[in-house]
C-alpha positions in Angstrom: 44.2 -3.7 -26.0 45.2 -7.0 -24.6 48.7 -6.1 -23.5 47.8 -3.0 -21.5 49.6 -0.5 -23.7 47.8 2.7 -24.5 47.4 3.7 -28.1 50.2 6.3 -27.8 52.6 3.7 -26.4 51.8 1.3 -29.2 52.2 4.0 -31.9 55.6 5.1 -30.4 56.7 1.4 -30.3 55.7 0.9 -34.0 57.2 4.2 -35.1 60.5 3.5 -33.4 60.7 0.1 -35.2 59.8 1.6 -38.5 62.1 4.7 -38.2 65.1 2.9 -36.7 67.7 1.8 -39.3 68.7 -1.8 -39.1 72.1 -2.0 -37.3 74.9 -3.1 -39.4 77.9 -5.2 -38.5 80.2 -2.1 -38.8 77.9 -0.1 -36.4 78.0 -2.9 -33.9 81.8 -3.2 -34.3 82.3 0.6 -33.9 80.1 0.7 -30.8 81.8 -2.3 -29.3 85.3 -0.7 -30.0 84.1 2.6 -28.4 82.8 0.8 -25.4 86.1 -1.2 -25.0 88.1 2.0 -25.4 86.1 3.8 -22.7 86.4 0.8 -20.4 90.2 0.7 -21.1 90.4 4.4 -20.2 88.3 3.9 -17.1 90.7 1.0 -16.1 93.7 3.3 -16.6 92.0 5.9 -14.4 91.4 3.2 -11.7 95.0 2.1 -11.8 96.3 5.6 -11.7 94.0 6.6 -8.8 95.2 3.6 -6.8 98.8 4.6 -7.5 98.3 8.2 -6.6 96.3 7.2 -3.5 99.3 5.1 -2.4 101.7 8.0 -3.0 99.4 10.4 -1.0 99.3 7.9 1.9 103.1 7.4 1.9 103.6 11.2 1.9 100.9 11.7 4.5 98.8 14.1 2.3 95.1 14.4 2.3 93.3 14.6 -0.9 90.2 13.3 -2.8 90.6 11.6 -6.1 88.2 12.2 -9.0 88.4 10.2 -12.2 86.9 11.0 -15.6 87.4 10.2 -19.3 88.0 13.3 -21.4 88.2 12.6 -25.2 90.7 9.9 -25.7 92.4 10.0 -22.3 91.8 9.2 -18.7 91.8 12.2 -16.4 92.7 11.8 -12.7 92.4 14.9 -10.4 93.5 15.2 -6.8 91.6 17.9 -4.9 92.0 18.8 -1.3 94.0 21.1 1.0 96.5 23.7 0.1 99.3 21.3 1.2 98.8 19.7 -2.2 100.6 22.7 -3.7 103.9 21.0 -2.8 102.8 18.2 -5.3 102.5 20.8 -8.1 105.9 22.4 -7.6 107.3 25.5 -9.4 105.7 25.8 -12.8 104.1 22.4 -12.4 107.4 20.5 -12.5 106.5 18.1 -9.7 103.1 17.6 -11.2 104.7 16.7 -14.6 107.0 14.2 -12.8 104.1 12.6 -10.9 102.2 12.3 -14.1 105.0 10.5 -15.8 105.4 8.1 -12.8 101.7 7.5 -12.9 101.8 6.8 -16.6 104.6 4.3 -16.0 102.6 2.6 -13.3 99.6 2.3 -15.7 101.9 1.0 -18.4 103.5 -1.6 -16.1 100.0 -2.9 -15.2 98.3 -2.8 -18.7 101.3 -3.2 -21.0 100.0 -0.2 -23.0 101.3 3.3 -23.3 99.0 5.7 -21.4 98.0 9.3 -22.3 96.6 9.8 -18.9 96.3 13.4 -17.6 97.0 14.1 -13.9 95.8 17.3 -12.3 96.4 18.4 -8.7 94.5 21.2 -7.0 93.0 22.4 -10.3 96.5 23.6 -11.4 96.1 22.3 -15.0 92.6 23.7 -15.4 93.7 27.1 -14.3 96.8 26.9 -16.4 94.7 25.9 -19.4 92.7 29.1 -19.1 95.8 31.2 -18.8 97.4 29.5 -21.8 94.3 29.8 -24.0 94.4 33.6 -23.3 98.1 33.8 -24.1 97.5 31.9 -27.4 94.6 34.1 -28.4 96.6 37.3 -27.5 99.6 36.1 -29.5 97.3 35.3 -32.5 95.8 38.8 -32.3 99.2 40.3 -32.2 100.4 38.3 -35.2 97.2 39.2 -37.2 97.9 42.9 -36.5 101.7 42.9 -37.2 101.8 40.2 -39.9 105.1 39.0 -38.4 106.1 35.6 -36.9 106.0 35.6 -33.1 107.9 33.1 -31.0 106.6 32.4 -27.5 108.4 31.4 -24.3 109.5 27.7 -23.7 106.6 25.5 -22.5 105.9 21.9 -21.5 104.1 19.7 -24.1 100.8 20.2 -22.3 101.2 23.9 -22.4 102.2 23.9 -26.1 99.2 21.8 -27.0 96.8 24.3 -25.3 98.5 27.3 -27.0 98.4 25.5 -30.4 94.7 24.9 -30.0 94.0 28.5 -29.1 96.0 29.7 -32.1 94.2 27.3 -34.5 90.9 28.5 -33.1 92.0 32.1 -34.0 92.6 30.9 -37.6 96.3 31.0 -37.6 99.1 28.3 -37.9 101.7 27.5 -35.3 104.5 25.0 -34.8 106.8 23.9 -32.1 110.6 24.5 -32.4 113.6 23.8 -30.3 114.7 21.0 -28.0 113.2 20.0 -24.7 113.0 21.5 -22.1 113.3 24.7 -24.2 110.8 23.8 -26.9 108.5 26.7 -27.7 105.6 27.7 -30.0 106.0 29.9 -33.0 102.9 31.7 -34.3 102.8 32.3 -38.1 100.6 34.9 -39.9 97.8 33.7 -42.2 99.1 32.8 -45.6 
């Protein structure tokens, strides 16, 4: 062979060309849109991380910042010492407020509404596990009793996790009430 390829390399190259479907304009457009969306979310994460880092410096807290894209939202996590617990607050109230401030900082910079998720010290991840268990247990109880079951008031994040757990159990749920006392109601299968 004149180009130095082995027979196997040449066959793989030819098979790849034969087997690969021709890209269409819509494929290219969808891929470009997905790339732009991920880049936008990464940009949101960068803006949020800078904002949170500034807050940590002002408050004289030590913490490392991790950024990721999870689904259709940027995820910024602050990890570090136990002093970060003060930034979580009772039942995550301080964390919720910091998340809203961070979303506002991102909105101010990008001009777009952000669905960014902020976690501090792994609080949200631990809470997600607890809420998934609560949702699954409520679903089991409703399956056995056949009766509607209202749960305690929760934040929007908490309700979303519980709704997902109930849906995974094959039941339906809805939120009722007014903030900050909005709660999930689990319905038996119809």
